[in-house]
N, C-alpha and C positions, 0 to 999 in steps of 0.2 A: 560331573559328566551327565549324559542323558539318562543313565541308570540311577542317578541320585547319589552316587558315591563321590567322595572327594578324590580329586586327581591332581597330582603335582605337575605343573606346567612351567617351563622356563619362559619368562616374559622377554620378548624381543626388545632391545634397547629403543627402537623407534616407537614402540607402543607405550612405553612407560610414561611419557608426558600426558598421554590421553587419559590414563587412569586417574590423574589428579582432577579431571573435569567432573568426575562422579563424586558428589558430596559424601562424606562419611556418614554412616547411620547414626541417628540420635535417638532411636527408639529401642525397644527391647529386642534381644536376640531371639531368633526362632530356632536356633540350632543348625548344625550342618553348614556353618559359615554364612548363614542368611540372617539379616537383621532389617528392621524397619527404619525408614527415613521419613520424618515429618517435616513438611515445609509449608509456608504460607506466603506464596509469591504475591507481588503487588501488580495489580492491573490498573493502569492509569489512562485517563481520557482528558484531553484538553481541547477547548474550542474557543476561538475568538471570532466574534461576528460584529459587524457594524454596517450601517447604511447611511448614505447621504442623498439628499434630493434637492432639486432646485426648480422653482417655477418663476418664469420671467415673462413679462409682457413687452413686446417690441412694437412700438407704435400703437395704433388704434385697432389693428386687425390681426396681429400675429401673436400667438402665445407659444412660448418655448418651455419644454419640460425635459428634465434630465434626472436620472437616478443611477446610483452606483452601489452595488452590494458586494461585500467582502466577507468570506467565510473561510477560516483556516483551522484545521484540526489535526490532532495526533493522538493515536492510541498505541499502547504498549502492553503486550501480554507475554507472560513467561512460558517457556516450554518446560518439559519434564525430561531430565532433571533441570532445575531452574538456573542453568549456567548460560542459557541462550534465551533470546527473546525475539518476538516478531514485532515489527514496527510498521504502522500504517500512517502515512501522511496524506493529507488532502488539502487542496486550496481551490476554492471556487470563487469566480469573479463574474458578476453580471452587470452590464452597463446598457442603458437605453437613453436615446435622445429622440425627442419628438417635437415637431413644429406643426402648428395648425394655423392656417391662414384663411381669413374670411374675405372672399372676393366681394360678396354682398350677403345680406342676411339669409338668403336662400341657397347660397352656394359656398361650401367649405371644402378645403383640401388639407389633408393631413399626411405628412411625411415622417417616417420613423426609421431609425437605424439602431441596431442592437448588436453588441459584441459580448459573447460569453466565452469564458475560458475555464475549463475544469482540468486540474492536474492531480493525479493520484500516484502515490509511490508506495511500494511494499518492499521491505527489507527484513532480513533475519541476521542478527549479529550476536556475538558473545557479550555478556554483561560486563566483562572485563577484557581489556586488550590481551590478545594472545600472541606469542612469539612465532617466528617463522617455522619452528619445529612442528607446528600444528597444521601448516598449510599443505594442501594437496597440489595447489597451483601457485607458482612463484608470484609473489606480490599480492596475493589474495589472502583473506582470512580463511579459517577452517571451513571446509565444505560439509557435506552430509555423510554420516557414518552409520552403517546399519549392520546388524548381525542376527542370525536366526535365533529366536527365543528371547531377544532383548530389544526393547523399543529403540528406534532410530534416534540419534541425537546429533547435534551440530546445527549449522545453519541450513535453511531450507534450500533444496536443490532448484527451486524456481525463483530464487531471489538473486539479485535485486530486479524489480520490475517497475516500469513507468507506464502510465496511461495519460496522455495529454490530448484533450479535445478542444478545438477552437471552432466557434460557430459565429458566422457573420450573417446578418439578416437585414435586408432593405425592404421597405414596404411603403405603399402610397395608396390612399383612399380618397375618393371624391364623393361628397354627399350633396344631393340636390333636393330641395323641398319645394313641392308644388301643391299648394292647397293642402288637402288631407293626405297627400301621398309623399313618400320619401324614397328617393332612389339612391342607391349606393353601389359604387363599383370601385375595384382596386385590385392590387396584386402584391405578391410577396416573392422575393427571391432570397434563397438561403444557400449558403455555402458552408460545408462542414469539413474540417480537416481532423482526421482521427489518427494520431501518432502514438505508437506504443513500442516499447522495447522489452522483450521477454527473454531475459538472459538465463535460459535453462542450463544448469550444470556449469555455470561460469566458474564456480569455486570447486567443482569436482565432487564426486560421490564414490565412496568406497564401501563395498559390501563383503562381509565375511560369512562363511557358511555356518559358523558356530562360534561360541564364546572362546573355545580352545584355539581355533584358527586365528581369532582376533588377537589373543594374547601372544601367539607365536608369530604374528605379523604376516600370516599367509592370506593374501587377498584373493577372493574368488572373482571379483569384478571391480574395475576401476574405470569410471567414466568421466569425461571432460566435455 
């Protein structure tokens, strides 16, 4: 209890499965029903990157250039207790195509097109599959659970989330050389599509006013 004394509490049947999510202590006992838990969670990062490029000459006066870059990554970090983990995925793709035409030695025109796509995803999931008895929302995995005096655990209330950005760019430049002078003029048109899905509280969030109310199954706030 809040006074530091042991208190006998009847555990609600619906709460009993959640107690198994807390790992048993593996460290020394501190007395009064308190013991230490030591854990060494794994943090992983994976990244795959590659690029390809092409240079091609069309006829005597036209040069073609193309480049494509691919970057895919994932990182995983454990929560406390290490029964859940946060997962970040990202995929970036950059492509460019450019053509330069020589009308005459003193007059050049360059046209370019670029398409970039960045996709990022954040999710929070249990490290092992959980049954339906842990779900706050039917068909979803366990949501976020918090109680006064105890760190919140479960999946993040802001997961899953997606951010996808598509960028289209067109540009054209004209270069004219006259004696010691060089004149250049051109323009760029860009279109950006920013799409995101922020699924706040999709899996639900349960808040208990104390550890006792949690064990008794008395919810003070339940959000979806």
